[in-house]
Gaussian input, Z-matrix of N, CA and C with variables (Angstrom, degrees):
# hf/3-21g

backbone

0 1
 N
 C     1     B1
 C     2     B2     1     A1
 N     3     B3     2     A2     1     D1
 C     4     B4     3     A3     2     D2
 C     5     B5     4     A4     3     D3
 N     6     B6     5     A5     4     D4
 C     7     B7     6     A6     5     D5
 C     8     B8     7     A7     6     D6
 N     9     B9     8     A8     7     D7
 C    10    B10     9     A9     8     D8
 C    11    B11    10    A10     9     D9
 N    12    B12    11    A11    10    D10
 C    13    B13    12    A12    11    D11
 C    14    B14    13    A13    12    D12
 N    15    B15    14    A14    13    D13
 C    16    B16    15    A15    14    D14
 C    17    B17    16    A16    15    D15
 N    18    B18    17    A17    16    D16
 C    19    B19    18    A18    17    D17
 C    20    B20    19    A19    18    D18
 N    21    B21    20    A20    19    D19
 C    22    B22    21    A21    20    D20
 C    23    B23    22    A22    21    D21
 N    24    B24    23    A23    22    D22
 C    25    B25    24    A24    23    D23
 C    26    B26    25    A25    24    D24
 N    27    B27    26    A26    25    D25
 C    28    B28    27    A27    26    D26
 C    29    B29    28    A28    27    D27
 N    30    B30    29    A29    28    D28
 C    31    B31    30    A30    29    D29
 C    32    B32    31    A31    30    D30
 N    33    B33    32    A32    31    D31
 C    34    B34    33    A33    32    D32
 C    35    B35    34    A34    33    D33
 N    36    B36    35    A35    34    D34
 C    37    B37    36    A36    35    D35
 C    38    B38    37    A37    36    D36
 N    39    B39    38    A38    37    D37
 C    40    B40    39    A39    38    D38
 C    41    B41    40    A40    39    D39
 N    42    B42    41    A41    40    D40
 C    43    B43    42    A42    41    D41
 C    44    B44    43    A43    42    D42
 N    45    B45    44    A44    43    D43
 C    46    B46    45    A45    44    D44
 C    47    B47    46    A46    45    D45
 N    48    B48    47    A47    46    D46
 C    49    B49    48    A48    47    D47
 C    50    B50    49    A49    48    D48
 N    51    B51    50    A50    49    D49
 C    52    B52    51    A51    50    D50
 C    53    B53    52    A52    51    D51
 N    54    B54    53    A53    52    D52
 C    55    B55    54    A54    53    D53
 C    56    B56    55    A55    54    D54
 N    57    B57    56    A56    55    D55
 C    58    B58    57    A57    56    D56
 C    59    B59    58    A58    57    D57
 N    60    B60    59    A59    58    D58
 C    61    B61    60    A60    59    D59
 C    62    B62    61    A61    60    D60
 N    63    B63    62    A62    61    D61
 C    64    B64    63    A63    62    D62
 C    65    B65    64    A64    63    D63
 N    66    B66    65    A65    64    D64
 C    67    B67    66    A66    65    D65
 C    68    B68    67    A67    66    D66
 N    69    B69    68    A68    67    D67
 C    70    B70    69    A69    68    D68
 C    71    B71    70    A70    69    D69
 N    72    B72    71    A71    70    D70
 C    73    B73    72    A72    71    D71
 C    74    B74    73    A73    72    D72
 N    75    B75    74    A74    73    D73
 C    76    B76    75    A75    74    D74
 C    77    B77    76    A76    75    D75
 N    78    B78    77    A77    76    D76
 C    79    B79    78    A78    77    D77
 C    80    B80    79    A79    78    D78
 N    81    B81    80    A80    79    D79
 C    82    B82    81    A81    80    D80
 C    83    B83    82    A82    81    D81
 N    84    B84    83    A83    82    D82
 C    85    B85    84    A84    83    D83
 C    86    B86    85    A85    84    D84
 N    87    B87    86    A86    85    D85
 C    88    B88    87    A87    86    D86
 C    89    B89    88    A88    87    D87
 N    90    B90    89    A89    88    D88
 C    91    B91    90    A90    89    D89
 C    92    B92    91    A91    90    D90
 N    93    B93    92    A92    91    D91
 C    94    B94    93    A93    92    D92
 C    95    B95    94    A94    93    D93
 N    96    B96    95    A95    94    D94
 C    97    B97    96    A96    95    D95
 C    98    B98    97    A97    96    D96
 N    99    B99    98    A98    97    D97
 C   100   B100    99    A99    98    D98
 C   101   B101   100   A100    99    D99
 N   102   B102   101   A101   100   D100
 C   103   B103   102   A102   101   D101
 C   104   B104   103   A103   102   D102
 N   105   B105   104   A104   103   D103
 C   106   B106   105   A105   104   D104
 C   107   B107   106   A106   105   D105
 N   108   B108   107   A107   106   D106
 C   109   B109   108   A108   107   D107
 C   110   B110   109   A109   108   D108
 N   111   B111   110   A110   109   D109
 C   112   B112   111   A111   110   D110
 C   113   B113   112   A112   111   D111
 N   114   B114   113   A113   112   D112
 C   115   B115   114   A114   113   D113
 C   116   B116   115   A115   114   D114
 N   117   B117   116   A116   115   D115
 C   118   B118   117   A117   116   D116
 C   119   B119   118   A118   117   D117
 N   120   B120   119   A119   118   D118
 C   121   B121   120   A120   119   D119
 C   122   B122   121   A121   120   D120
 N   123   B123   122   A122   121   D121
 C   124   B124   123   A123   122   D122
 C   125   B125   124   A124   123   D123
 N   126   B126   125   A125   124   D124
 C   127   B127   126   A126   125   D125
 C   128   B128   127   A127   126   D126
 N   129   B129   128   A128   127   D127
 C   130   B130   129   A129   128   D128
 C   131   B131   130   A130   129   D129
 N   132   B132   131   A131   130   D130
 C   133   B133   132   A132   131   D131
 C   134   B134   133   A133   132   D132
 N   135   B135   134   A134   133   D133
 C   136   B136   135   A135   134   D134
 C   137   B137   136   A136   135   D135
 N   138   B138   137   A137   136   D136
 C   139   B139   138   A138   137   D137
 C   140   B140   139   A139   138   D138
 N   141   B141   140   A140   139   D139
 C   142   B142   141   A141   140   D140
 C   143   B143   142   A142   141   D141
 N   144   B144   143   A143   142   D142
 C   145   B145   144   A144   143   D143
 C   146   B146   145   A145   144   D144
 N   147   B147   146   A146   145   D145
 C   148   B148   147   A147   146   D146
 C   149   B149   148   A148   147   D147
 N   150   B150   149   A149   148   D148
 C   151   B151   150   A150   149   D149
 C   152   B152   151   A151   150   D150
 N   153   B153   152   A152   151   D151
 C   154   B154   153   A153   152   D152
 C   155   B155   154   A154   153   D153
 N   156   B156   155   A155   154   D154
 C   157   B157   156   A156   155   D155
 C   158   B158   157   A157   156   D156
 N   159   B159   158   A158   157   D157
 C   160   B160   159   A159   158   D158
 C   161   B161   160   A160   159   D159
 N   162   B162   161   A161   160   D160
 C   163   B163   162   A162   161   D161
 C   164   B164   163   A163   162   D162
 N   165   B165   164   A164   163   D163
 C   166   B166   165   A165   164   D164
 C   167   B167   166   A166   165   D165
 N   168   B168   167   A167   166   D166
 C   169   B169   168   A168   167   D167
 C   170   B170   169   A169   168   D168
 N   171   B171   170   A170   169   D169
 C   172   B172   171   A171   170   D170
 C   173   B173   172   A172   171   D171
 N   174   B174   173   A173   172   D172
 C   175   B175   174   A174   173   D173
 C   176   B176   175   A175   174   D174
 N   177   B177   176   A176   175   D175
 C   178   B178   177   A177   176   D176
 C   179   B179   178   A178   177   D177
 N   180   B180   179   A179   178   D178
 C   181   B181   180   A180   179   D179
 C   182   B182   181   A181   180   D180
 N   183   B183   182   A182   181   D181
 C   184   B184   183   A183   182   D182
 C   185   B185   184   A184   183   D183
 N   186   B186   185   A185   184   D184
 C   187   B187   186   A186   185   D185
 C   188   B188   187   A187   186   D186
 N   189   B189   188   A188   187   D187
 C   190   B190   189   A189   188   D188
 C   191   B191   190   A190   189   D189
 N   192   B192   191   A191   190   D190
 C   193   B193   192   A192   191   D191
 C   194   B194   193   A193   192   D192
 N   195   B195   194   A194   193   D193
 C   196   B196   195   A195   194   D194
 C   197   B197   196   A196   195   D195
 N   198   B198   197   A197   196   D196
 C   199   B199   198   A198   197   D197
 C   200   B200   199   A199   198   D198
 N   201   B201   200   A200   199   D199
 C   202   B202   201   A201   200   D200
 C   203   B203   202   A202   201   D201
 N   204   B204   203   A203   202   D202
 C   205   B205   204   A204   203   D203
 C   206   B206   205   A205   204   D204
 N   207   B207   206   A206   205   D205
 C   208   B208   207   A207   206   D206
 C   209   B209   208   A208   207   D207
 N   210   B210   209   A209   208   D208
 C   211   B211   210   A210   209   D209
 C   212   B212   211   A211   210   D210
 N   213   B213   212   A212   211   D211
 C   214   B214   213   A213   212   D212
 C   215   B215   214   A214   213   D213
 N   216   B216   215   A215   214   D214
 C   217   B217   216   A216   215   D215
 C   218   B218   217   A217   216   D216
 N   219   B219   218   A218   217   D217
 C   220   B220   219   A219   218   D218
 C   221   B221   220   A220   219   D219
 N   222   B222   221   A221   220   D220
 C   223   B223   222   A222   221   D221
 C   224   B224   223   A223   222   D222
 N   225   B225   224   A224   223   D223
 C   226   B226   225   A225   224   D224
 C   227   B227   226   A226   225   D225
 N   228   B228   227   A227   226   D226
 C   229   B229   228   A228   227   D227
 C   230   B230   229   A229   228   D228
 N   231   B231   230   A230   229   D229
 C   232   B232   231   A231   230   D230
 C   233   B233   232   A232   231   D231

   B1=1.4805
   B2=1.5289
   B3=1.2377
   B4=1.5025
   B5=1.5589
   B6=1.4310
   B7=1.4293
   B8=1.5221
   B9=1.2906
   B10=1.4320
   B11=1.5546
   B12=1.2958
   B13=1.3512
   B14=1.4565
   B15=1.3187
   B16=1.5007
   B17=1.5671
   B18=1.3622
   B19=1.3862
   B20=1.6315
   B21=1.3068
   B22=1.5027
   B23=1.4946
   B24=1.2887
   B25=1.5165
   B26=1.4305
   B27=1.2894
   B28=1.4113
   B29=1.6103
   B30=1.2829
   B31=1.5257
   B32=1.4504
   B33=1.2571
   B34=1.4101
   B35=1.5684
   B36=1.3614
   B37=1.4509
   B38=1.4607
   B39=1.3498
   B40=1.4620
   B41=1.4975
   B42=1.3917
   B43=1.4909
   B44=1.5722
   B45=1.2902
   B46=1.4150
   B47=1.4881
   B48=1.2656
   B49=1.3884
   B50=1.5453
   B51=1.3743
   B52=1.5467
   B53=1.3689
   B54=1.2736
   B55=1.4675
   B56=1.4473
   B57=1.4012
   B58=1.5515
   B59=1.5199
   B60=1.4204
   B61=1.3813
   B62=1.5210
   B63=1.3286
   B64=1.6140
   B65=1.5213
   B66=1.2639
   B67=1.4616
   B68=1.5764
   B69=1.2589
   B70=1.4788
   B71=1.4825
   B72=1.3139
   B73=1.4547
   B74=1.5033
   B75=1.2666
   B76=1.6023
   B77=1.5618
   B78=1.3254
   B79=1.4803
   B80=1.6085
   B81=1.2619
   B82=1.5498
   B83=1.6159
   B84=1.3634
   B85=1.4403
   B86=1.5169
   B87=1.2573
   B88=1.5337
   B89=1.5797
   B90=1.3360
   B91=1.5655
   B92=1.5325
   B93=1.3681
   B94=1.3971
   B95=1.4477
   B96=1.3338
   B97=1.3913
   B98=1.5570
   B99=1.3932
   B100=1.3992
   B101=1.4361
   B102=1.4001
   B103=1.4884
   B104=1.4786
   B105=1.3903
   B106=1.5017
   B107=1.4935
   B108=1.3924
   B109=1.4014
   B110=1.5169
   B111=1.3079
   B112=1.5294
   B113=1.4329
   B114=1.2780
   B115=1.5451
   B116=1.4899
   B117=1.3130
   B118=1.6061
   B119=1.4797
   B120=1.4684
   B121=1.4456
   B122=1.5100
   B123=1.3468
   B124=1.4898
   B125=1.4866
   B126=1.3923
   B127=1.4370
   B128=1.5711
   B129=1.2844
   B130=1.4277
   B131=1.5436
   B132=1.2998
   B133=1.5764
   B134=1.4734
   B135=1.3911
   B136=1.4295
   B137=1.5767
   B138=1.3631
   B139=1.4365
   B140=1.5544
   B141=1.3287
   B142=1.4842
   B143=1.5299
   B144=1.3742
   B145=1.4510
   B146=1.6002
   B147=1.1767
   B148=1.5070
   B149=1.5032
   B150=1.3498
   B151=1.4716
   B152=1.6692
   B153=1.1873
   B154=1.3782
   B155=1.4825
   B156=1.2544
   B157=1.5553
   B158=1.4467
   B159=1.3731
   B160=1.3900
   B161=1.4787
   B162=1.3216
   B163=1.4367
   B164=1.4972
   B165=1.3562
   B166=1.3794
   B167=1.5750
   B168=1.3169
   B169=1.4929
   B170=1.5348
   B171=1.2574
   B172=1.4870
   B173=1.5132
   B174=1.3837
   B175=1.4395
   B176=1.6287
   B177=1.2397
   B178=1.4726
   B179=1.5261
   B180=1.2882
   B181=1.4899
   B182=1.4917
   B183=1.3776
   B184=1.5307
   B185=1.5346
   B186=1.3185
   B187=1.3811
   B188=1.5426
   B189=1.4100
   B190=1.5307
   B191=1.5408
   B192=1.3403
   B193=1.4383
   B194=1.5225
   B195=1.3696
   B196=1.4495
   B197=1.6836
   B198=1.3750
   B199=1.3857
   B200=1.4602
   B201=1.3542
   B202=1.4726
   B203=1.4798
   B204=1.3158
   B205=1.5442
   B206=1.4638
   B207=1.3052
   B208=1.4268
   B209=1.4843
   B210=1.3945
   B211=1.3345
   B212=1.5242
   B213=1.3159
   B214=1.4206
   B215=1.5292
   B216=1.4757
   B217=1.4171
   B218=1.3536
   B219=1.3072
   B220=1.4102
   B221=1.5083
   B222=1.2897
   B223=1.4197
   B224=1.4199
   B225=1.4675
   B226=1.4331
   B227=1.5762
   B228=1.4108
   B229=1.3704
   B230=1.5619
   B231=1.3940
   B232=1.3563
   B233=1.4676
   A1=114.12
   A2=120.37
   A3=122.86
   A4=104.18
   A5=110.58
   A6=113.20
   A7=105.66
   A8=120.66
   A9=122.24
   A10=112.78
   A11=115.96
   A12=124.77
   A13=121.88
   A14=115.21
   A15=123.02
   A16=108.33
   A17=109.51
   A18=113.10
   A19=107.63
   A20=118.40
   A21=120.42
   A22=103.30
   A23=119.82
   A24=122.83
   A25=115.10
   A26=122.37
   A27=126.90
   A28=105.64
   A29=115.18
   A30=118.19
   A31=116.38
   A32=117.00
   A33=119.64
   A34=111.54
   A35=120.72
   A36=121.91
   A37=112.24
   A38=125.51
   A39=129.19
   A40=112.74
   A41=119.19
   A42=120.62
   A43=107.87
   A44=111.97
   A45=124.48
   A46=107.56
   A47=123.89
   A48=127.36
   A49=106.76
   A50=110.89
   A51=120.53
   A52=116.46
   A53=123.88
   A54=128.44
   A55=110.22
   A56=115.08
   A57=113.87
   A58=114.37
   A59=119.52
   A60=120.65
   A61=116.29
   A62=109.36
   A63=114.72
   A64=109.15
   A65=117.08
   A66=124.31
   A67=111.55
   A68=113.21
   A69=121.81
   A70=111.38
   A71=118.53
   A72=117.64
   A73=113.61
   A74=112.74
   A75=117.31
   A76=100.75
   A77=117.76
   A78=123.55
   A79=103.64
   A80=110.61
   A81=122.17
   A82=105.06
   A83=122.56
   A84=116.90
   A85=105.45
   A86=123.63
   A87=124.57
   A88=107.67
   A89=110.99
   A90=118.53
   A91=102.25
   A92=107.73
   A93=115.22
   A94=115.59
   A95=125.39
   A96=125.99
   A97=106.73
   A98=115.67
   A99=122.63
   A100=107.74
   A101=115.13
   A102=119.59
   A103=106.77
   A104=110.37
   A105=117.37
   A106=112.20
   A107=116.84
   A108=117.91
   A109=111.38
   A110=124.39
   A111=127.35
   A112=108.41
   A113=120.08
   A114=119.82
   A115=115.23
   A116=115.73
   A117=114.30
   A118=111.54
   A119=118.54
   A120=119.03
   A121=113.33
   A122=114.34
   A123=117.53
   A124=111.33
   A125=117.63
   A126=119.82
   A127=107.01
   A128=121.10
   A129=121.26
   A130=114.17
   A131=115.65
   A132=120.94
   A133=110.08
   A134=118.99
   A135=122.68
   A136=110.16
   A137=121.11
   A138=123.85
   A139=114.83
   A140=110.93
   A141=119.25
   A142=110.19
   A143=116.33
   A144=116.58
   A145=106.66
   A146=114.33
   A147=123.29
   A148=104.74
   A149=114.02
   A150=119.10
   A151=105.70
   A152=114.19
   A153=118.54
   A154=114.35
   A155=113.92
   A156=117.89
   A157=116.61
   A158=118.05
   A159=121.30
   A160=103.54
   A161=117.99
   A162=125.77
   A163=113.00
   A164=119.32
   A165=125.64
   A166=109.85
   A167=110.98
   A168=120.76
   A169=112.66
   A170=114.60
   A171=119.43
   A172=109.13
   A173=121.56
   A174=118.30
   A175=103.83
   A176=112.03
   A177=118.69
   A178=112.48
   A179=118.23
   A180=121.91
   A181=106.67
   A182=114.93
   A183=117.01
   A184=111.16
   A185=116.12
   A186=120.57
   A187=102.66
   A188=114.30
   A189=116.64
   A190=107.40
   A191=109.27
   A192=116.98
   A193=111.92
   A194=120.62
   A195=119.40
   A196=109.64
   A197=113.40
   A198=117.30
   A199=113.53
   A200=112.17
   A201=119.90
   A202=113.10
   A203=120.61
   A204=122.18
   A205=103.16
   A206=124.11
   A207=123.37
   A208=115.10
   A209=115.07
   A210=119.42
   A211=113.65
   A212=116.34
   A213=125.99
   A214=105.34
   A215=116.78
   A216=122.05
   A217=109.02
   A218=119.78
   A219=121.12
   A220=111.30
   A221=122.83
   A222=126.54
   A223=119.25
   A224=113.99
   A225=119.49
   A226=110.30
   A227=115.81
   A228=113.99
   A229=104.66
   A230=124.54
   A231=119.21
   A232=120.88
   D1=39.53
   D2=178.17
   D3=-105.38
   D4=104.09
   D5=169.77
   D6=-153.57
   D7=-171.79
   D8=-168.70
   D9=-70.54
   D10=-14.78
   D11=174.99
   D12=-95.44
   D13=7.80
   D14=-176.56
   D15=-136.13
   D16=149.75
   D17=177.64
   D18=-132.46
   D19=153.69
   D20=-179.84
   D21=-95.56
   D22=121.91
   D23=176.51
   D24=-129.46
   D25=155.11
   D26=174.93
   D27=-131.97
   D28=160.72
   D29=174.03
   D30=-60.20
   D31=140.14
   D32=171.90
   D33=-58.96
   D34=159.13
   D35=175.53
   D36=-44.97
   D37=125.88
   D38=173.98
   D39=71.99
   D40=14.05
   D41=-176.04
   D42=-109.57
   D43=145.93
   D44=171.99
   D45=-116.22
   D46=116.37
   D47=-168.74
   D48=-124.24
   D49=126.55
   D50=171.37
   D51=-70.46
   D52=135.22
   D53=165.79
   D54=-97.50
   D55=105.70
   D56=-173.58
   D57=-68.84
   D58=-25.85
   D59=177.31
   D60=-64.81
   D61=-36.98
   D62=-174.35
   D63=-106.08
   D64=2.79
   D65=177.92
   D66=49.12
   D67=45.92
   D68=175.61
   D69=-152.90
   D70=167.94
   D71=178.34
   D72=-75.19
   D73=155.17
   D74=179.22
   D75=-72.95
   D76=137.79
   D77=-176.46
   D78=-79.34
   D79=146.16
   D80=-174.57
   D81=-57.69
   D82=-27.26
   D83=-176.56
   D84=-86.65
   D85=-3.86
   D86=169.83
   D87=98.10
   D88=172.68
   D89=178.71
   D90=-161.30
   D91=156.44
   D92=167.12
   D93=-76.96
   D94=127.07
   D95=-178.67
   D96=-129.26
   D97=162.94
   D98=-179.62
   D99=-70.17
   D100=146.90
   D101=-179.98
   D102=-86.86
   D103=87.73
   D104=177.07
   D105=-113.94
   D106=170.02
   D107=177.72
   D108=-55.19
   D109=-38.82
   D110=175.28
   D111=-50.84
   D112=-56.85
   D113=-176.23
   D114=-73.34
   D115=-31.17
   D116=173.53
   D117=-67.57
   D118=-33.62
   D119=172.64
   D120=-67.07
   D121=-36.30
   D122=179.30
   D123=-63.94
   D124=-36.78
   D125=-178.34
   D126=-74.01
   D127=-43.68
   D128=179.41
   D129=-62.14
   D130=-29.85
   D131=179.21
   D132=-79.29
   D133=-19.92
   D134=-175.49
   D135=90.67
   D136=0.19
   D137=174.76
   D138=-59.39
   D139=-32.38
   D140=172.92
   D141=-133.41
   D142=156.88
   D143=171.62
   D144=-121.87
   D145=147.95
   D146=175.02
   D147=-73.31
   D148=128.10
   D149=-174.56
   D150=-129.03
   D151=167.44
   D152=176.22
   D153=-112.07
   D154=116.79
   D155=-174.54
   D156=-68.29
   D157=127.23
   D158=177.37
   D159=-102.78
   D160=96.96
   D161=-174.70
   D162=-59.06
   D163=-37.57
   D164=-170.99
   D165=-68.19
   D166=-43.13
   D167=-175.19
   D168=-95.16
   D169=-18.82
   D170=177.05
   D171=81.59
   D172=20.66
   D173=-172.16
   D174=-120.52
   D175=168.60
   D176=-179.42
   D177=-119.50
   D178=134.47
   D179=-176.97
   D180=-115.72
   D181=133.10
   D182=178.09
   D183=-64.60
   D184=149.62
   D185=-177.94
   D186=-114.44
   D187=172.22
   D188=-174.17
   D189=-76.76
   D190=172.75
   D191=-175.68
   D192=-67.57
   D193=-18.98
   D194=-179.01
   D195=-64.76
   D196=-26.31
   D197=178.23
   D198=-70.10
   D199=-41.69
   D200=172.26
   D201=-63.33
   D202=-33.98
   D203=-179.98
   D204=-74.11
   D205=-34.85
   D206=178.02
   D207=-66.55
   D208=-36.47
   D209=174.45
   D210=-65.02
   D211=-34.44
   D212=-173.87
   D213=-71.46
   D214=-44.14
   D215=-179.08
   D216=-61.88
   D217=-54.89
   D218=-171.30
   D219=-68.71
   D220=-34.83
   D221=177.42
   D222=-63.12
   D223=-30.87
   D224=-179.52
   D225=-87.84
   D226=-13.49
   D227=-173.66
   D228=-94.12
   D229=-1.92
   D230=174.07
   D231=-98.71

């Protein structure tokens, strides 16, 4: 699920975030989610952080604030 309309996110430190599409909590290691207003708001509020998926190791690595800004810009323009 890695395309222009999805982002890889993981919960912010100490946060538990509900994934409304799957009706379950976002796993601590993160997951690819659709780039929707819900997830863009979660990024902006700090509930989730945009991360870079390391497919080989199955871990997520946080990315810089510019990626979060890009998600915000693109999410608001749709």
